[in-house]
N, C-alpha and C positions, 0 to 999 in steps of 0.2 A: 332503795329501798329491799325491805325482802317480804316475801309472801312463799310460807309453810302451806301445802297441800297434802295434810298427812305423809309427812315428810319429815327429817330434818337434815339439817345442813350444816356446815361450818366451812369459815374458810379461817385460814391460822396464815399464819409466818413465821420461818425458822429465824431466833432470834440467840443470842447469847450475850448476857450481861449476867454476871462473877456475882458471886454474893455479896460481897465488900458494894460493890455497882449498886445495888438494888435498894430504888428510892419510891420511887410516888407514881400511880398510873393515872393520866385523867382519861376520861371516857364518856360519850355523851350516848343517851337513845331516846326514841320519842315510840311510843307503844298506842295505838287508836284502842285496843279491846283487849280483854283478858280473855286467855282459854278455856271455856266454863268449866269443865269437871280438873281441870290440870292439880293435881295435886304431888309437888314432887318426893315428898314421903311415900309413896306409892308406886311401886313397880311399874306398872298398868298403866298410870295416869300421870308420870314421871313427865313433866311437859314443860314449855318455859317458852314464852314470845319473845326473850330475849338474855342474852347469855355473852358476857365477857368469860373469857376462857385463858389460864397461865399455866403453861407446863413448866415443872423442874424438874433438875437431875438429882440424884440424893443416892445414899447407899442402897443397891437393890440388895443386899445378902438379908434387909432387913425386911423384905414382903414376905408375906408370910405364902404358904405351899397355890392356894389358888390363886393370889394377884403374880405371882409368877408366872400359872397359868393362862391367865388372862394378858399379860406383857407376851408371852412367845405367841400365843394364838393373834394379836394384834401385829405383833411382828411376821408373823405367817401371810395375813391378810393383807399388809398395808408397806411392808417391806421394813418397818420400824417397829421397836417394842413403845408401848402407851410410856407416857414419862412417869418417872417415880412418883409424884404427885402432882393434882389437877387442881388448882381452885378456881372459883366459877363467882363470877358477881350474877344476881340473876331476878328477876321480878317471880314472885310467886304469889299465888291469890291470898290465900290466908297466915302465911309464917308471918312475924315480925320481925322488922325491921332488925339486921344484925346480928339474927339468930343463924347459925353453924347448920347447917343440916350435910347427914352424910351420904354420898348418893348411894342407892339401892342395888346397885350389882357388885360396886367397888368400894372399900372404906380409901383409899387411894385418892376419889375425885373429894371435893369437899366444897359444897354453894356456900358463899353468904348472901343472906337478902338485902338488898336493897332497895325495894320495893316491894308492898307487901297490898294487895285490893285495887279498886279502881280510882280511889284518889285520886291521882296526881293521869291518870288517861288523857290523852291528847295536849300532853306538854314533853319539848326539849327538856329531858332533865340531865345536869351535865355532873359530874362527880370527878373528884381527886382521891383517892389511897393511898394509903402506906402498905407497900407490898410489902414488907418484912412482916409489922406489927398483925398484918391479917392471914399471912400464914401460919406464925405462932399460934395466933388464937386459932385457926383450925385444923392445925396438925399435932402443938403442942412443941415442936422441937425447926430449928433455925433451917431456913432455906435451903436448899441448894443453887445451883446456877437457872436461871431462867431460861429455856431455851424454845419457848410458844409461845405466843401471843393471838388469841383468834376470836374471832365474832360466832355466834350460834342459835340460829331461832327450829326448834322442833315442835311437829304436832304428832311424830310419827306413834307414839303411847294411845293419845287420846282418838286417833282417827281425826281430826278436826283441822282449821285452819286458823293462821295466825298472819298479820302483816304488821311489821316494822321497820322502824329507822338506824340507822346505827352514824353517830359521828366519828370523828379519827378516835385511835385508841393508841395511847402514845405514854410510855415510861419516861418519865421524866429524871436525867440523867444527875446525879448529886455534880454538885458545881466544882469546877476543880480552882482551887485556892492561887493566887499567884506567890 
C-alpha cells in the first residue's frame, strides 16, 4: 500500500534488458479514489494515483538542449543522468484508454493511459503490455535497453492525498527455444 500526502515517491529497481530481449510487462494495481483535480496535461495538476515507470537507454546525441540540461541536473541531484526515454503506464481522470500523453516538463517522458475515470475504482486490475510496441507507439522509434523499472504515486502538484496498492511488476522474458 502507498499513501501520498502532497508528495511524490518512486520505488525503482535498476535492471538490464537488452532491446532484443524486451518482451511483455505484467503489473497490477488497485486504486480506491481518483485525485480530484488531477490533469496529466497541466503541469501544476500532473498527478496520478498510480504509475508504472520504465526507463530506457538511447542515443543521447538526439536529446534537445533542454533535455540535455535536465539530464545534467538529474546527474547533479541524484548521481545519475535521467534515462534517455521514460515510458509510464498511468491512471488519469479524463484521457481515454491508450492515449499517449507527453510529459509537461520533458518530451522524453511519455505516458500511456491504462485507466480513465472512476469506473474501475476499488478493484484489482491486471495488465500485460508489449513493451516494444508501446515504446514505438509513444516515441516513434525502437527502444534501447530497459534499465529501470519502478512504481510511482504522486500528489505533489495538486497538494492532495492518494492511496493505492501495487502488485508485482514483472518483465516476462522471451522464451529460449531448445
